[in-house]
C-alpha positions as CSV (number, residue, x, y, z in Angstrom):
1,M,-37.8,-49.3,41.7
2,P,-37.8,-45.5,41.4
3,L,-41.1,-43.6,41.5
4,M,-40.2,-41.7,38.4
5,R,-37.3,-41.9,36.0
6,V,-35.3,-38.8,35.1
7,K,-36.4,-39.0,31.5
8,E,-40.0,-38.9,32.6
9,I,-39.4,-35.9,34.7
10,R,-37.6,-34.1,31.9
11,D,-40.5,-34.8,29.5
12,M,-43.0,-33.2,31.8
13,S,-44.1,-29.6,31.6
14,S,-43.2,-27.3,34.5
15,E,-46.8,-27.3,35.7
16,E,-46.9,-31.1,35.7
17,R,-43.7,-31.3,37.7
18,M,-45.0,-28.9,40.3
19,K,-48.2,-30.8,40.6
20,R,-46.3,-34.1,41.1
21,L,-43.9,-32.4,43.5
22,G,-46.9,-31.4,45.6
23,E,-48.3,-34.9,45.6
24,F,-44.9,-36.4,46.6
25,R,-44.5,-33.9,49.4
26,T,-47.9,-34.6,50.7
27,E,-47.3,-38.3,50.7
28,L,-43.9,-37.8,52.5
29,L,-45.6,-35.7,55.1
30,R,-48.3,-38.3,55.7
31,L,-45.7,-41.1,56.1
32,R,-43.6,-39.0,58.5
33,T,-46.7,-38.2,60.5
34,M,-47.5,-41.9,60.8
35,I,-44.0,-42.6,62.1
36,N,-44.1,-39.7,64.6
37,A,-47.4,-40.9,65.9
38,G,-45.8,-44.2,66.8
39,G,-47.2,-46.2,64.0
40,T,-45.4,-48.3,61.4
41,I,-45.4,-48.0,57.7
42,E,-45.7,-50.8,55.2
43,N,-42.6,-49.9,53.2
44,P,-40.0,-47.7,55.0
45,A,-37.9,-47.5,51.9
46,R,-40.7,-45.4,50.3
47,I,-39.5,-42.4,52.4
48,R,-36.1,-42.5,50.8
49,E,-37.6,-42.9,47.3
50,L,-39.9,-40.0,47.8
51,R,-37.0,-37.7,49.1
52,K,-34.9,-38.7,46.1
53,T,-37.6,-38.1,43.6
54,I,-38.4,-34.7,45.1
55,A,-34.8,-33.7,44.9
56,Q,-34.6,-34.9,41.2
57,I,-37.7,-32.8,40.3
58,L,-36.3,-29.7,42.0
59,T,-32.9,-30.2,40.3
60,I,-34.4,-30.6,36.9
61,E,-36.7,-27.6,37.4
62,N,-33.8,-25.4,38.5
63,E,-31.6,-26.6,35.5
64,Q,-34.3,-25.7,33.0
65,K,-34.8,-22.3,34.6
66,Q,-31.1,-21.6,34.4
67,E,-31.1,-22.6,30.7
68,L,-33.9,-20.2,30.0
69,R,-32.1,-17.3,31.8
70,K,-28.9,-18.2,29.9
71,A,-30.7,-18.1,26.6
72,E,-32.3,-14.7,27.5
73,T,-29.0,-13.2,28.4
74,K,-27.4,-14.4,25.1
75,E,-30.3,-12.9,23.2
76,K,-29.8,-9.6,25.0
77,T,-26.1,-9.5,24.3
78,K,-26.7,-10.2,20.5
79,K,-28.8,-7.1,20.2
């Protein structure tokens, strides 16, 4: 089961997305540290889920920034 669905990510504000991104990155770092220290983790698939969710958040954030830039350039050309 995914950590977050794409629709949920799109419905969030930019600040919320960045906050969640930080939380996911921290958790991923913690899991990787545990593995590097020679320990085992309860759910190894969690790493893949975290990486995928981080990529989805970054992709959606970049898409929305590009849409804003595109709208601004259209507005400038109309004037």
